[in-house]
PyMOL Python script that loads the backbone (N, CA, C, O; Angstrom):
from pymol import cmd

cmd.read_pdbstr("""\
ATOM      1  N   MET A   1    -143.899 130.244  50.960  1.00  0.00           N
ATOM      2  CA  MET A   1    -143.003 131.293  50.722  1.00  0.00           C
ATOM      3  C   MET A   1    -141.989 131.951  51.275  1.00  0.00           C
ATOM      4  O   MET A   1    -142.207 131.921  52.486  1.00  0.00           O
ATOM      5  N   VAL A   2    -140.842 132.622  51.033  1.00  0.00           N
ATOM      6  CA  VAL A   2    -139.700 133.063  51.915  1.00  0.00           C
ATOM      7  C   VAL A   2    -140.252 134.477  51.553  1.00  0.00           C
ATOM      8  O   VAL A   2    -140.898 134.538  50.507  1.00  0.00           O
ATOM      9  N   ASN A   3    -140.080 135.669  52.306  1.00  0.00           N
ATOM     10  CA  ASN A   3    -139.808 136.883  52.255  1.00  0.00           C
ATOM     11  C   ASN A   3    -140.965 137.170  50.749  1.00  0.00           C
ATOM     12  O   ASN A   3    -140.486 137.742  49.769  1.00  0.00           O
ATOM     13  N   GLY A   4    -142.083 136.825  50.735  1.00  0.00           N
ATOM     14  CA  GLY A   4    -143.205 136.922  49.357  1.00  0.00           C
ATOM     15  C   GLY A   4    -142.555 136.155  48.517  1.00  0.00           C
ATOM     16  O   GLY A   4    -143.401 136.083  47.625  1.00  0.00           O
ATOM     17  N   ARG A   5    -141.596 135.481  48.123  1.00  0.00           N
ATOM     18  CA  ARG A   5    -141.336 134.724  47.519  1.00  0.00           C
ATOM     19  C   ARG A   5    -141.405 133.146  47.212  1.00  0.00           C
ATOM     20  O   ARG A   5    -141.251 132.382  48.164  1.00  0.00           O
ATOM     21  N   ILE A   6    -141.572 132.757  46.255  1.00  0.00           N
ATOM     22  CA  ILE A   6    -141.817 131.172  46.268  1.00  0.00           C
ATOM     23  C   ILE A   6    -140.151 130.706  46.203  1.00  0.00           C
ATOM     24  O   ILE A   6    -139.378 131.467  45.620  1.00  0.00           O
ATOM     25  N   PRO A   7    -139.750 129.732  46.676  1.00  0.00           N
ATOM     26  CA  PRO A   7    -138.386 129.291  46.541  1.00  0.00           C
ATOM     27  C   PRO A   7    -138.018 128.226  45.651  1.00  0.00           C
ATOM     28  O   PRO A   7    -138.801 127.282  45.550  1.00  0.00           O
ATOM     29  N   PRO A   8    -136.717 128.227  44.843  1.00  0.00           N
ATOM     30  CA  PRO A   8    -136.764 127.483  44.153  1.00  0.00           C
ATOM     31  C   PRO A   8    -137.141 126.054  44.385  1.00  0.00           C
ATOM     32  O   PRO A   8    -137.139 125.651  45.548  1.00  0.00           O
ATOM     33  N   HIS A   9    -137.536 125.060  43.198  1.00  0.00           N
ATOM     34  CA  HIS A   9    -138.210 123.741  43.541  1.00  0.00           C
ATOM     35  C   HIS A   9    -138.375 123.412  42.077  1.00  0.00           C
ATOM     36  O   HIS A   9    -138.556 124.284  41.228  1.00  0.00           O
ATOM     37  N   ASN A  10    -138.296 121.920  41.773  1.00  0.00           N
ATOM     38  CA  ASN A  10    -138.612 121.155  40.833  1.00  0.00           C
ATOM     39  C   ASN A  10    -139.132 119.991  41.423  1.00  0.00           C
ATOM     40  O   ASN A  10    -138.398 119.210  42.028  1.00  0.00           O
ATOM     41  N   LEU A  11    -140.946 119.722  41.229  1.00  0.00           N
ATOM     42  CA  LEU A  11    -141.596 118.852  41.382  1.00  0.00           C
ATOM     43  C   LEU A  11    -140.900 117.493  40.905  1.00  0.00           C
ATOM     44  O   LEU A  11    -140.681 116.507  41.609  1.00  0.00           O
ATOM     45  N   GLU A  12    -140.558 117.688  39.354  1.00  0.00           N
ATOM     46  CA  GLU A  12    -140.257 116.701  38.472  1.00  0.00           C
ATOM     47  C   GLU A  12    -139.004 116.079  39.445  1.00  0.00           C
ATOM     48  O   GLU A  12    -139.005 114.861  39.626  1.00  0.00           O
ATOM     49  N   ALA A  13    -138.311 116.614  39.852  1.00  0.00           N
ATOM     50  CA  ALA A  13    -137.022 115.975  40.273  1.00  0.00           C
ATOM     51  C   ALA A  13    -137.633 115.353  41.837  1.00  0.00           C
ATOM     52  O   ALA A  13    -137.193 114.284  42.260  1.00  0.00           O
ATOM     53  N   GLU A  14    -138.361 115.903  42.383  1.00  0.00           N
ATOM     54  CA  GLU A  14    -138.924 115.377  43.589  1.00  0.00           C
ATOM     55  C   GLU A  14    -139.304 114.005  43.515  1.00  0.00           C
ATOM     56  O   GLU A  14    -139.027 113.167  44.373  1.00  0.00           O
ATOM     57  N   GLU A  15    -140.083 113.752  42.246  1.00  0.00           N
ATOM     58  CA  GLU A  15    -140.665 112.640  42.131  1.00  0.00           C
ATOM     59  C   GLU A  15    -139.803 111.729  41.749  1.00  0.00           C
ATOM     60  O   GLU A  15    -139.585 110.732  42.437  1.00  0.00           O
ATOM     61  N   SER A  16    -139.194 111.964  40.580  1.00  0.00           N
ATOM     62  CA  SER A  16    -137.979 111.105  40.229  1.00  0.00           C
ATOM     63  C   SER A  16    -137.044 110.725  40.963  1.00  0.00           C
ATOM     64  O   SER A  16    -136.532 109.633  40.717  1.00  0.00           O
ATOM     65  N   LEU A  17    -136.564 111.524  42.070  1.00  0.00           N
ATOM     66  CA  LEU A  17    -135.678 110.841  43.175  1.00  0.00           C
ATOM     67  C   LEU A  17    -137.115 109.780  44.116  1.00  0.00           C
ATOM     68  O   LEU A  17    -136.855 108.581  44.021  1.00  0.00           O
ATOM     69  N   LEU A  18    -138.001 109.964  44.649  1.00  0.00           N
ATOM     70  CA  LEU A  18    -138.759 109.200  44.869  1.00  0.00           C
ATOM     71  C   LEU A  18    -139.144 107.759  44.171  1.00  0.00           C
ATOM     72  O   LEU A  18    -139.403 106.735  44.803  1.00  0.00           O
ATOM     73  N   GLY A  19    -139.129 107.877  42.898  1.00  0.00           N
ATOM     74  CA  GLY A  19    -139.164 106.689  42.070  1.00  0.00           C
ATOM     75  C   GLY A  19    -138.554 105.937  41.916  1.00  0.00           C
ATOM     76  O   GLY A  19    -138.885 104.764  41.744  1.00  0.00           O
ATOM     77  N   ALA A  20    -136.978 106.583  41.934  1.00  0.00           N
ATOM     78  CA  ALA A  20    -135.768 106.057  41.800  1.00  0.00           C
ATOM     79  C   ALA A  20    -135.767 105.068  42.949  1.00  0.00           C
ATOM     80  O   ALA A  20    -135.598 103.867  42.734  1.00  0.00           O
ATOM     81  N   MET A  21    -135.998 105.674  44.463  1.00  0.00           N
ATOM     82  CA  MET A  21    -135.796 104.935  45.307  1.00  0.00           C
ATOM     83  C   MET A  21    -136.824 103.964  45.604  1.00  0.00           C
ATOM     84  O   MET A  21    -136.734 103.326  46.653  1.00  0.00           O
ATOM     85  N   LEU A  22    -137.828 103.763  44.783  1.00  0.00           N
ATOM     86  CA  LEU A  22    -138.903 102.580  44.929  1.00  0.00           C
ATOM     87  C   LEU A  22    -138.234 101.401  44.166  1.00  0.00           C
ATOM     88  O   LEU A  22    -138.418 100.220  44.461  1.00  0.00           O
ATOM     89  N   LEU A  23    -137.278 101.928  42.953  1.00  0.00           N
ATOM     90  CA  LEU A  23    -137.053 101.005  42.069  1.00  0.00           C
ATOM     91  C   LEU A  23    -135.244 100.226  42.283  1.00  0.00           C
ATOM     92  O   LEU A  23    -134.807  99.224  41.718  1.00  0.00           O
ATOM     93  N   SER A  24    -134.511 101.171  43.325  1.00  0.00           N
ATOM     94  CA  SER A  24    -133.450 100.671  43.137  1.00  0.00           C
ATOM     95  C   SER A  24    -132.692 101.051  44.908  1.00  0.00           C
ATOM     96  O   SER A  24    -132.431 102.155  45.385  1.00  0.00           O
ATOM     97  N   LYS A  25    -132.538  99.873  45.437  1.00  0.00           N
ATOM     98  CA  LYS A  25    -131.687  99.787  46.383  1.00  0.00           C
ATOM     99  C   LYS A  25    -130.804 100.815  47.050  1.00  0.00           C
ATOM    100  O   LYS A  25    -130.753 101.331  48.166  1.00  0.00           O
ATOM    101  N   GLU A  26    -129.859 100.941  45.462  1.00  0.00           N
ATOM    102  CA  GLU A  26    -128.973 101.829  45.871  1.00  0.00           C
ATOM    103  C   GLU A  26    -129.216 103.594  45.677  1.00  0.00           C
ATOM    104  O   GLU A  26    -128.582 104.538  46.147  1.00  0.00           O
ATOM    105  N   ALA A  27    -130.046 103.559  45.052  1.00  0.00           N
ATOM    106  CA  ALA A  27    -130.884 104.859  45.006  1.00  0.00           C
ATOM    107  C   ALA A  27    -131.540 105.264  46.484  1.00  0.00           C
ATOM    108  O   ALA A  27    -131.513 106.360  47.045  1.00  0.00           O
ATOM    109  N   THR A  28    -132.086 104.122  46.888  1.00  0.00           N
ATOM    110  CA  THR A  28    -132.449 104.623  48.366  1.00  0.00           C
ATOM    111  C   THR A  28    -131.479 104.557  49.298  1.00  0.00           C
ATOM    112  O   THR A  28    -131.811 104.909  50.430  1.00  0.00           O
ATOM    113  N   ALA A  29    -130.067 104.103  49.084  1.00  0.00           N
ATOM    114  CA  ALA A  29    -129.053 104.507  49.897  1.00  0.00           C
ATOM    115  C   ALA A  29    -128.551 105.886  49.957  1.00  0.00           C
ATOM    116  O   ALA A  29    -128.167 106.627  50.862  1.00  0.00           O
ATOM    117  N   GLU A  30    -128.706 105.990  48.479  1.00  0.00           N
ATOM    118  CA  GLU A  30    -127.997 107.476  48.208  1.00  0.00           C
ATOM    119  C   GLU A  30    -128.620 108.425  48.458  1.00  0.00           C
ATOM    120  O   GLU A  30    -128.057 109.484  48.734  1.00  0.00           O
ATOM    121  N   GLY A  31    -129.907 108.304  48.428  1.00  0.00           N
ATOM    122  CA  GLY A  31    -131.141 109.198  48.503  1.00  0.00           C
ATOM    123  C   GLY A  31    -131.157 109.547  50.342  1.00  0.00           C
ATOM    124  O   GLY A  31    -131.290 110.689  50.781  1.00  0.00           O
ATOM    125  N   VAL A  32    -131.014 108.477  51.102  1.00  0.00           N
ATOM    126  CA  VAL A  32    -131.387 108.763  52.600  1.00  0.00           C
ATOM    127  C   VAL A  32    -129.992 109.341  53.248  1.00  0.00           C
ATOM    128  O   VAL A  32    -130.007 110.000  54.288  1.00  0.00           O
ATOM    129  N   GLU A  33    -128.695 109.010  52.482  1.00  0.00           N
ATOM    130  CA  GLU A  33    -127.629 109.618  53.091  1.00  0.00           C
ATOM    131  C   GLU A  33    -127.821 111.485  52.468  1.00  0.00           C
ATOM    132  O   GLU A  33    -127.233 112.220  53.262  1.00  0.00           O
ATOM    133  N   ARG A  34    -128.159 111.896  51.868  1.00  0.00           N
ATOM    134  CA  ARG A  34    -128.093 112.936  51.125  1.00  0.00           C
ATOM    135  C   ARG A  34    -129.274 113.777  51.073  1.00  0.00           C
ATOM    136  O   ARG A  34    -129.219 114.976  50.802  1.00  0.00           O
ATOM    137  N   VAL A  35    -130.427 113.097  51.353  1.00  0.00           N
ATOM    138  CA  VAL A  35    -131.771 114.045  51.481  1.00  0.00           C
ATOM    139  C   VAL A  35    -132.435 114.078  52.789  1.00  0.00           C
ATOM    140  O   VAL A  35    -132.130 113.150  53.538  1.00  0.00           O
ATOM    141  N   ALA A  36    -133.047 114.705  53.111  1.00  0.00           N
ATOM    142  CA  ALA A  36    -133.976 115.085  54.207  1.00  0.00           C
ATOM    143  C   ALA A  36    -135.233 115.143  54.000  1.00  0.00           C
ATOM    144  O   ALA A  36    -135.533 115.439  52.843  1.00  0.00           O
ATOM    145  N   ALA A  37    -136.234 114.930  54.845  1.00  0.00           N
ATOM    146  CA  ALA A  37    -137.642 115.347  54.180  1.00  0.00           C
ATOM    147  C   ALA A  37    -138.001 116.637  54.229  1.00  0.00           C
ATOM    148  O   ALA A  37    -138.901 117.068  53.509  1.00  0.00           O
ATOM    149  N   GLU A  38    -137.457 117.258  54.928  1.00  0.00           N
ATOM    150  CA  GLU A  38    -137.455 118.933  55.078  1.00  0.00           C
ATOM    151  C   GLU A  38    -136.890 119.382  53.675  1.00  0.00           C
ATOM    152  O   GLU A  38    -137.214 120.504  53.285  1.00  0.00           O
ATOM    153  N   ASP A  39    -136.088 118.619  52.898  1.00  0.00           N
ATOM    154  CA  ASP A  39    -135.917 119.315  51.457  1.00  0.00           C
ATOM    155  C   ASP A  39    -136.665 119.384  50.119  1.00  0.00           C
ATOM    156  O   ASP A  39    -136.414 119.920  49.039  1.00  0.00           O
ATOM    157  N   PHE A  40    -137.664 118.654  50.585  1.00  0.00           N
ATOM    158  CA  PHE A  40    -138.906 118.830  49.736  1.00  0.00           C
ATOM    159  C   PHE A  40    -139.325 119.712  49.721  1.00  0.00           C
ATOM    160  O   PHE A  40    -139.333 120.285  50.810  1.00  0.00           O
ATOM    161  N   TYR A  41    -139.947 120.439  48.556  1.00  0.00           N
ATOM    162  CA  TYR A  41    -140.798 121.736  48.344  1.00  0.00           C
ATOM    163  C   TYR A  41    -142.429 121.023  48.752  1.00  0.00           C
ATOM    164  O   TYR A  41    -143.208 121.557  49.541  1.00  0.00           O
ATOM    165  N   ALA A  42    -142.693 119.750  48.030  1.00  0.00           N
ATOM    166  CA  ALA A  42    -143.870 119.615  48.028  1.00  0.00           C
ATOM    167  C   ALA A  42    -144.266 118.714  49.315  1.00  0.00           C
ATOM    168  O   ALA A  42    -143.700 117.631  49.468  1.00  0.00           O
ATOM    169  N   PRO A  43    -145.087 119.093  50.095  1.00  0.00           N
ATOM    170  CA  PRO A  43    -144.802 118.797  51.710  1.00  0.00           C
ATOM    171  C   PRO A  43    -145.160 116.874  51.510  1.00  0.00           C
ATOM    172  O   PRO A  43    -144.535 116.026  52.146  1.00  0.00           O
ATOM    173  N   GLN A  44    -146.276 116.549  50.499  1.00  0.00           N
ATOM    174  CA  GLN A  44    -146.431 115.351  50.537  1.00  0.00           C
ATOM    175  C   GLN A  44    -145.308 114.215  49.849  1.00  0.00           C
ATOM    176  O   GLN A  44    -145.407 112.997  49.705  1.00  0.00           O
ATOM    177  N   ASN A  45    -144.358 115.041  49.545  1.00  0.00           N
ATOM    178  CA  ASN A  45    -143.542 114.167  48.886  1.00  0.00           C
ATOM    179  C   ASN A  45    -142.156 114.227  50.042  1.00  0.00           C
ATOM    180  O   ASN A  45    -141.087 113.696  49.742  1.00  0.00           O
ATOM    181  N   GLY A  46    -142.262 114.600  50.733  1.00  0.00           N
ATOM    182  CA  GLY A  46    -141.451 114.805  51.972  1.00  0.00           C
ATOM    183  C   GLY A  46    -142.174 113.782  53.103  1.00  0.00           C
ATOM    184  O   GLY A  46    -141.497 113.200  53.951  1.00  0.00           O
ATOM    185  N   VAL A  47    -143.418 113.662  53.018  1.00  0.00           N
ATOM    186  CA  VAL A  47    -143.961 112.470  53.825  1.00  0.00           C
ATOM    187  C   VAL A  47    -144.032 110.995  53.289  1.00  0.00           C
ATOM    188  O   VAL A  47    -144.376 109.992  53.914  1.00  0.00           O
ATOM    189  N   ILE A  48    -143.619 111.101  51.967  1.00  0.00           N
ATOM    190  CA  ILE A  48    -143.523 109.723  51.197  1.00  0.00           C
ATOM    191  C   ILE A  48    -141.839 109.486  51.315  1.00  0.00           C
ATOM    192  O   ILE A  48    -141.525 108.296  51.354  1.00  0.00           O
ATOM    193  N   PHE A  49    -140.756 110.424  51.374  1.00  0.00           N
ATOM    194  CA  PHE A  49    -139.592 109.987  51.961  1.00  0.00           C
ATOM    195  C   PHE A  49    -139.640 109.870  52.876  1.00  0.00           C
ATOM    196  O   PHE A  49    -138.544 109.353  53.092  1.00  0.00           O
ATOM    197  N   SER A  50    -140.248 109.963  54.044  1.00  0.00           N
ATOM    198  CA  SER A  50    -139.891 109.586  55.272  1.00  0.00           C
ATOM    199  C   SER A  50    -140.433 108.069  55.093  1.00  0.00           C
ATOM    200  O   SER A  50    -139.754 107.110  55.461  1.00  0.00           O
ATOM    201  N   ALA A  51    -141.363 107.965  54.661  1.00  0.00           N
ATOM    202  CA  ALA A  51    -141.870 106.207  54.779  1.00  0.00           C
ATOM    203  C   ALA A  51    -141.038 105.750  54.355  1.00  0.00           C
ATOM    204  O   ALA A  51    -140.645 104.742  54.941  1.00  0.00           O
ATOM    205  N   ILE A  52    -140.312 106.169  53.172  1.00  0.00           N
ATOM    206  CA  ILE A  52    -139.115 105.211  52.223  1.00  0.00           C
ATOM    207  C   ILE A  52    -138.006 105.229  53.690  1.00  0.00           C
ATOM    208  O   ILE A  52    -137.810 104.188  54.318  1.00  0.00           O
ATOM    209  N   GLN A  53    -137.388 106.485  54.068  1.00  0.00           N
ATOM    210  CA  GLN A  53    -136.552 106.522  54.703  1.00  0.00           C
ATOM    211  C   GLN A  53    -136.963 105.707  56.195  1.00  0.00           C
ATOM    212  O   GLN A  53    -135.957 105.412  56.839  1.00  0.00           O
ATOM    213  N   SER A  54    -137.816 105.444  56.614  1.00  0.00           N
ATOM    214  CA  SER A  54    -138.233 104.262  57.945  1.00  0.00           C
ATOM    215  C   SER A  54    -137.975 103.165  57.463  1.00  0.00           C
ATOM    216  O   SER A  54    -137.120 102.541  58.092  1.00  0.00           O
ATOM    217  N   LEU A  55    -138.468 102.577  56.397  1.00  0.00           N
ATOM    218  CA  LEU A  55    -138.750 101.079  55.811  1.00  0.00           C
ATOM    219  C   LEU A  55    -137.013 100.967  55.863  1.00  0.00           C
ATOM    220  O   LEU A  55    -136.400 100.131  56.527  1.00  0.00           O
ATOM    221  N   TYR A  56    -136.550 101.760  55.208  1.00  0.00           N
ATOM    222  CA  TYR A  56    -134.925 101.493  54.685  1.00  0.00           C
ATOM    223  C   TYR A  56    -134.238 101.289  56.073  1.00  0.00           C
ATOM    224  O   TYR A  56    -133.794 100.152  56.239  1.00  0.00           O
ATOM    225  N   ARG A  57    -134.059 102.190  57.127  1.00  0.00           N
ATOM    226  CA  ARG A  57    -133.700 101.990  58.045  1.00  0.00           C
ATOM    227  C   ARG A  57    -134.217 100.707  58.999  1.00  0.00           C
ATOM    228  O   ARG A  57    -133.403 100.283  59.819  1.00  0.00           O
ATOM    229  N   GLN A  58    -135.173 100.249  58.944  1.00  0.00           N
ATOM    230  CA  GLN A  58    -135.842  98.981  59.548  1.00  0.00           C
ATOM    231  C   GLN A  58    -135.335  97.700  58.854  1.00  0.00           C
ATOM    232  O   GLN A  58    -135.473  96.626  59.440  1.00  0.00           O
ATOM    233  N   GLY A  59    -134.737  97.757  57.598  1.00  0.00           N
ATOM    234  CA  GLY A  59    -134.469  96.882  57.100  1.00  0.00           C
ATOM    235  C   GLY A  59    -135.281  96.188  56.064  1.00  0.00           C
ATOM    236  O   GLY A  59    -134.895  95.255  55.360  1.00  0.00           O
ATOM    237  N   GLU A  60    -136.605  96.830  56.055  1.00  0.00           N
ATOM    238  CA  GLU A  60    -137.658  96.295  55.402  1.00  0.00           C
ATOM    239  C   GLU A  60    -137.436  96.320  53.661  1.00  0.00           C
ATOM    240  O   GLU A  60    -136.482  96.966  53.228  1.00  0.00           O
ATOM    241  N   PRO A  61    -138.100  95.793  52.961  1.00  0.00           N
ATOM    242  CA  PRO A  61    -137.981  95.906  51.419  1.00  0.00           C
ATOM    243  C   PRO A  61    -138.808  97.078  50.770  1.00  0.00           C
ATOM    244  O   PRO A  61    -139.964  97.103  51.193  1.00  0.00           O
ATOM    245  N   ILE A  62    -138.537  97.953  49.944  1.00  0.00           N
ATOM    246  CA  ILE A  62    -139.009  98.909  49.547  1.00  0.00           C
ATOM    247  C   ILE A  62    -139.910  98.729  48.266  1.00  0.00           C
ATOM    248  O   ILE A  62    -139.365  98.346  47.230  1.00  0.00           O
ATOM    249  N   ASP A  63    -140.956  98.928  48.284  1.00  0.00           N
ATOM    250  CA  ASP A  63    -142.210  99.255  47.253  1.00  0.00           C
ATOM    251  C   ASP A  63    -143.221  99.755  47.357  1.00  0.00           C
ATOM    252  O   ASP A  63    -143.456 100.196  48.481  1.00  0.00           O
ATOM    253  N   ALA A  64    -144.207  99.925  46.382  1.00  0.00           N
ATOM    254  CA  ALA A  64    -145.386 100.742  46.399  1.00  0.00           C
ATOM    255  C   ALA A  64    -145.916 100.190  47.598  1.00  0.00           C
ATOM    256  O   ALA A  64    -145.890 100.920  48.589  1.00  0.00           O
ATOM    257  N   VAL A  65    -146.504  98.775  47.732  1.00  0.00           N
ATOM    258  CA  VAL A  65    -147.402  98.604  48.986  1.00  0.00           C
ATOM    259  C   VAL A  65    -146.764  98.733  50.232  1.00  0.00           C
ATOM    260  O   VAL A  65    -147.471  99.158  51.146  1.00  0.00           O
ATOM    261  N   MET A  66    -145.563  98.459  50.485  1.00  0.00           N
ATOM    262  CA  MET A  66    -144.953  98.663  51.691  1.00  0.00           C
ATOM    263  C   MET A  66    -144.680 100.108  52.351  1.00  0.00           C
ATOM    264  O   MET A  66    -144.678 100.366  53.555  1.00  0.00           O
ATOM    265  N   VAL A  67    -144.459 100.955  51.314  1.00  0.00           N
ATOM    266  CA  VAL A  67    -144.597 102.442  51.530  1.00  0.00           C
ATOM    267  C   VAL A  67    -145.857 103.227  51.878  1.00  0.00           C
ATOM    268  O   VAL A  67    -145.824 104.212  52.614  1.00  0.00           O
ATOM    269  N   ARG A  68    -147.128 102.684  51.240  1.00  0.00           N
ATOM    270  CA  ARG A  68    -148.717 102.924  51.338  1.00  0.00           C
ATOM    271  C   ARG A  68    -148.696 102.216  52.989  1.00  0.00           C
ATOM    272  O   ARG A  68    -149.269 102.849  53.875  1.00  0.00           O
ATOM    273  N   ASP A  69    -148.006 100.879  53.331  1.00  0.00           N
ATOM    274  CA  ASP A  69    -148.636 100.888  54.835  1.00  0.00           C
ATOM    275  C   ASP A  69    -148.064 101.196  55.659  1.00  0.00           C
ATOM    276  O   ASP A  69    -148.519 101.085  56.797  1.00  0.00           O
ATOM    277  N   GLU A  70    -146.448 101.867  55.343  1.00  0.00           N
ATOM    278  CA  GLU A  70    -145.951 102.410  56.400  1.00  0.00           C
ATOM    279  C   GLU A  70    -146.820 103.712  56.818  1.00  0.00           C
ATOM    280  O   GLU A  70    -147.280 103.927  57.940  1.00  0.00           O
ATOM    281  N   LEU A  71    -146.978 104.759  55.355  1.00  0.00           N
ATOM    282  CA  LEU A  71    -147.869 105.816  55.663  1.00  0.00           C
ATOM    283  C   LEU A  71    -148.738 105.817  56.295  1.00  0.00           C
ATOM    284  O   LEU A  71    -148.930 106.777  57.042  1.00  0.00           O
ATOM    285  N   VAL A  72    -149.813 104.508  56.247  1.00  0.00           N
ATOM    286  CA  VAL A  72    -150.832 104.047  56.898  1.00  0.00           C
ATOM    287  C   VAL A  72    -150.598 104.049  58.616  1.00  0.00           C
ATOM    288  O   VAL A  72    -151.406 104.500  59.428  1.00  0.00           O
ATOM    289  N   ARG A  73    -149.495 103.527  58.879  1.00  0.00           N
ATOM    290  CA  ARG A  73    -148.951 103.014  60.161  1.00  0.00           C
ATOM    291  C   ARG A  73    -148.184 104.640  60.894  1.00  0.00           C
ATOM    292  O   ARG A  73    -148.024 104.914  62.084  1.00  0.00           O
ATOM    293  N   MET A  74    -147.851 105.439  59.715  1.00  0.00           N
ATOM    294  CA  MET A  74    -147.620 106.684  60.447  1.00  0.00           C
ATOM    295  C   MET A  74    -148.667 107.624  60.441  1.00  0.00           C
ATOM    296  O   MET A  74    -148.378 108.722  60.916  1.00  0.00           O
ATOM    297  N   ASP A  75    -149.743 107.475  60.046  1.00  0.00           N
ATOM    298  CA  ASP A  75    -151.296 107.943  60.329  1.00  0.00           C
ATOM    299  C   ASP A  75    -150.853 108.754  59.179  1.00  0.00           C
ATOM    300  O   ASP A  75    -150.987 109.920  59.550  1.00  0.00           O
ATOM    301  N   GLN A  76    -150.448 108.740  58.117  1.00  0.00           N
ATOM    302  CA  GLN A  76    -150.101 109.577  56.953  1.00  0.00           C
ATOM    303  C   GLN A  76    -151.034 108.859  55.847  1.00  0.00           C
ATOM    304  O   GLN A  76    -150.400 108.829  54.792  1.00  0.00           O
ATOM    305  N   PRO A  77    -152.070 108.380  55.729  1.00  0.00           N
ATOM    306  CA  PRO A  77    -152.536 107.877  54.166  1.00  0.00           C
ATOM    307  C   PRO A  77    -152.409 109.023  53.439  1.00  0.00           C
ATOM    308  O   PRO A  77    -152.205 110.147  53.897  1.00  0.00           O
ATOM    309  N   LEU A  78    -152.574 108.616  51.945  1.00  0.00           N
ATOM    310  CA  LEU A  78    -152.667 109.515  50.834  1.00  0.00           C
ATOM    311  C   LEU A  78    -153.513 109.516  50.238  1.00  0.00           C
ATOM    312  O   LEU A  78    -153.595 110.288  49.283  1.00  0.00           O
TER     313      LEU A  78
END
""", "prot")
cmd.dss("prot")
cmd.show_as("cartoon", "prot")
cmd.util.cbc("prot")
cmd.orient("prot")
């Protein structure tokens, strides 16, 4: 909350971005370039984004299993 008000957010858009990043290298590159983990309203979505971003920067493949493994390495299991 900011000044007692909930900031604007769209959880479906956050989830759609993360899903697109799991499916497309182009979406991952675009997402990493334009978005930061702090931009997510839902903290868990920011953590997932950080895992995808980490894998992308390491040049690793990005899929659900790799993201789960990265979350465990980050000590952030879901």
